[in-house]
C-alpha positions in Angstrom: 0.0 0.0 0.0 2.8 2.4 0.8 4.5 1.8 -2.6 1.2 2.5 -4.4 0.6 5.7 -2.4 4.0 7.0 -3.4 4.0 5.8 -7.0 2.3 8.4 -9.3 2.2 6.0 -12.2 0.3 3.4 -10.2 -2.2 6.1 -9.1 -2.8 7.3 -12.6 -1.0 10.6 -11.9 1.3 12.4 -14.3 5.0 11.2 -14.4 6.5 13.5 -17.0 9.9 15.2 -16.3 11.7 18.0 -18.1 15.2 19.3 -17.4 15.4 23.1 -17.3 18.1 25.8 -16.9 18.2 29.3 -15.7 20.9 31.6 -17.2 22.4 34.4 -15.2 24.4 36.8 -17.3 25.0 40.5 -17.6 23.5 42.0 -20.8 24.6 45.5 -21.7 23.9 48.0 -24.5 25.4 46.0 -27.4 22.5 44.0 -28.8 24.6 41.8 -31.0 27.0 41.0 -28.1 24.1 40.1 -25.9 22.8 37.7 -28.4 26.2 36.1 -28.8 26.6 35.8 -25.0 23.1 34.3 -24.8 23.9 31.7 -27.5 27.0 30.6 -25.6 25.0 30.1 -22.4 22.2 28.2 -24.2 24.9 25.9 -25.7 26.2 25.2 -22.2 22.7 24.6 -20.9 21.8 22.2 -23.8 25.0 20.2 -23.2 23.7 19.7 -19.7 20.5 18.3 -21.0 18.2 21.3 -20.6 15.0 21.3 -22.7 13.8 24.6 -21.4 16.3 27.5 -20.9 15.3 30.8 -19.2 17.3 34.0 -19.7 16.8 37.3 -17.8 14.5 40.2 -18.4 16.0 42.8 -20.8 18.4 40.2 -22.2 18.3 42.1 -25.4 19.4 45.5 -24.0 20.1 46.4 -20.4 20.9 49.6 -18.5 20.7 50.5 -14.8 18.0 53.1 -15.5 15.8 53.2 -18.6 16.2 56.2 -20.9 15.7 57.1 -24.5 18.3 54.5 -25.6 15.8 51.7 -24.9 13.3 53.2 -27.3 16.0 53.6 -30.0 16.9 49.9 -30.0 13.3 48.6 -29.8 12.3 46.1 -32.5 9.1 44.4 -33.5 8.9 40.7 -32.8 9.8 40.1 -36.4 13.1 41.9 -35.8 16.7 40.6 -35.9 17.1 39.9 -32.1 13.9 37.8 -31.8 14.8 36.1 -35.1 18.2 35.4 -33.4 16.5 33.9 -30.4 14.4 31.6 -32.6 17.5 30.6 -34.4 19.3 29.7 -31.2 16.3 27.7 -30.0 16.3 25.7 -33.2 20.1 25.3 -33.3 20.2 23.7 -29.8 16.8 22.1 -29.8 15.5 23.9 -26.8 12.6 26.1 -25.7 14.3 29.5 -25.0 12.6 32.2 -22.9 14.2 35.7 -22.9 13.3 39.3 -22.3 13.2 41.6 -25.3 12.6 45.3 -26.0 9.6 45.4 -28.2 8.5 48.3 -30.4 4.7 48.3 -30.0 3.8 49.6 -33.5 0.3 50.2 -34.6 -1.4 53.2 -32.9 0.7 52.9 -29.7 3.0 55.8 -28.8 6.3 55.8 -30.7 8.2 56.9 -27.6 7.3 53.8 -25.6 8.2 50.1 -25.6 6.8 46.8 -24.4 8.9 44.8 -21.9 8.3 41.5 -23.5 9.1 37.8 -22.9 9.4 35.6 -26.0 9.4 31.8 -25.7 11.0 30.4 -28.8 10.5 26.7 -29.7 12.9 24.2 -31.2 11.2 24.6 -34.6 12.0 28.4 -34.5 8.4 29.3 -33.8 6.8 31.3 -31.0 5.7 29.1 -28.2 4.3 32.0 -26.2 4.7 35.8 -25.9 4.1 37.8 -22.7 4.2 41.5 -22.1 4.9 42.6 -18.6 1.7 43.8 -16.8 3.1 45.3 -13.6 5.6 48.0 -14.3 8.5 48.8 -12.0 7.3 52.1 -10.5 9.0 51.6 -7.1 12.2 52.1 -5.2 12.8 55.4 -7.0 12.3 54.0 -10.6 9.5 54.8 -13.1 9.5 52.1 -15.7 6.1 53.5 -16.9 7.9 56.6 -18.2 9.0 54.5 -21.2 7.2 51.2 -21.0 3.6 50.4 -21.8 1.8 47.9 -19.5 1.0 44.7 -21.3 -2.7 43.9 -22.0 -4.6 41.9 -19.5 -5.0 38.7 -21.5 -5.5 35.1 -20.6 -2.2 33.5 -19.3 0.3 32.6 -21.9 1.4 29.0 -21.5 3.3 26.4 -23.5 3.8 22.7 -23.0 7.0 20.7 -23.3 7.0 16.9 -23.0 3.8 17.0 -21.0 4.9 19.8 -18.6 3.1 23.2 -18.9 4.9 26.4 -18.3 3.7 30.0 -17.7 5.5 33.3 -17.6 5.8 36.4 -15.5 8.4 39.2 -15.4 10.4 40.6 -12.5 8.1 43.1 -10.6 5.1 40.9 -11.5 6.5 38.6 -8.7 5.2 41.0 -6.1 1.6 40.5 -7.3 0.4 37.0 -6.4 -2.8 37.3 -8.4 -0.9 37.0 -11.7 1.0 33.9 -10.6 -2.2 32.3 -9.3 -3.9 32.9 -12.7 -1.1 31.0 -14.3 -1.5 28.1 -11.9 -5.2 28.1 -12.3 -4.7 28.0 -16.1 -2.9 24.6 -15.7 0.7 25.6 -15.5 3.0 23.4 -13.4 6.0 25.7 -13.7 6.3 29.5 -13.5 9.2 31.0 -15.5 10.3 34.4 -14.2 13.0 36.4 -16.1 14.1 39.4 -14.1 16.4 42.4 -13.7 16.0 42.5 -9.9 17.7 45.8 -9.0 20.2 45.4 -6.1 19.6 47.2 -2.9 19.2 46.8 0.9 17.0 43.7 1.6 16.3 43.1 -2.1 17.8 39.5 -2.2 15.9 38.5 0.9 12.7 39.9 -0.7 13.4 38.1 -4.0 14.1 34.7 -2.3 11.0 35.1 0.0 8.7 36.0 -2.9 9.9 33.2 -5.2 9.4 30.6 -2.5 6.0 32.0 -1.5 4.8 31.9 -5.1 5.9 28.2 -5.3 4.3 27.3 -2.0 1.0 29.0 -2.4 0.5 27.7 -5.9 2.2 24.3 -5.4 4.2 24.8 -8.5 7.8 24.9 -9.6 9.3 28.4 -10.0 12.4 29.0 -12.2 13.7 32.6 -11.9 16.6 33.9 -14.1 18.0 37.2 -12.9 20.8 39.4 -14.3 24.1 39.1 -12.6 25.8 41.9 -10.7 26.1 44.8 -11.0 22.8 45.5 -12.8 21.0 42.7 -11.2 21.0 41.2 -7.7 21.8 37.7 -9.1 20.5 34.8 -7.0 18.8 33.1 -9.9 17.1 29.9 -8.6 14.8 27.0 -9.2 12.2 26.3 -6.4 10.2 23.2 -6.1 6.4 23.1 -5.2 7.2 22.8 -1.4 9.2 26.0 -1.5 12.6 24.2 -1.3 15.4 25.8 -3.4 16.8 23.0 -5.5 19.3 25.0 -7.5 20.6 28.6 -7.1 23.4 31.0 -8.1 25.2 33.8 -6.3 25.9 37.3 -7.8 28.1 36.3 -10.7 27.3 34.9 -14.2 26.5 31.2 -14.5 23.7 28.8 -15.0 21.7 26.4 -12.8 19.8 23.3 -13.8 17.1 21.2 -12.2 14.5 18.6 -13.2 10.8 19.4 -13.2 9.2 16.1 -12.0 5.4 15.9 -12.3 5.4 12.8 -10.1 6.8 14.9 -7.3 4.4 17.7 -8.1 1.4 15.3 -8.0 2.5 14.1 -4.5 2.8 17.6 -3.2 -0.6 18.6 -4.6 -2.2 15.5 -3.1 -0.7 16.3 0.4 -1.5 20.0 0.1 -4.5 20.5 -2.3 -4.6 24.2 -1.8 -5.4 25.0 -5.4 -8.5 22.9 -5.4 -9.6 24.2 -2.0 -9.5 27.9 -2.9 -12.8 29.8 -2.7 -12.0 33.0 -4.5 -11.5 33.8 -8.2 -9.3 36.6 -9.7 -10.6 39.3 -11.9 -8.8 42.3 -13.6 -8.6 45.4 -11.5 -11.0 48.2 -12.6 
């Protein structure tokens, strides 16, 4: 009886597993150099067996404080940087998630951008696209001076080998409703690229929030931050119990872990908080 209780396959529960990697590097203002650095990191991650690779927010172009330069480099999703991301995903046979500076086009203001995550698939297509909803207007920064908030759309998810992934960006982490929507939409893993600006207590907040989002949603969380000095580092992968299973310090590097749906099923059986919730989430007026 004990063996059956702890054997997800015997209980008819999902047993899929996917290896993932979070990349921690320091993008700068040279878009081509950033793409080249990202390719080298994806190569290393793929050699370790990663099927899903997560790079930081603003992987395309990064500064300490946003200014008009970010508008000048913005590209549509058909532009060379995103095409490069799709090419890297195809070259190494991975799903690649990275933060890009998107020119909104259409009737949107020409002096603004979207802070966008692109998930590129191994066939060089778009697996998902997410535009940051909660802008970093805090700690003395005003991201909204140059960035448009993303539309409030249904959660963007994609599935790899039976495992479903959802995406949020950096400051979104402080808003549990967005992460809960992703879990409610069926995601088992939250991917969170970030440029978590360093400062007093910021790493403690980062770690606490990542673990909280994992615990309250009983889901894996994989967070890829920029390394020092523009980011606080501490990229990590957290399991559905809130345990940190892989993490980095301040410097560039990568961390890998296995997403195990058998483990996730056991956690959600022991703690069925998602099925016990009594409130829904609606967009703010």
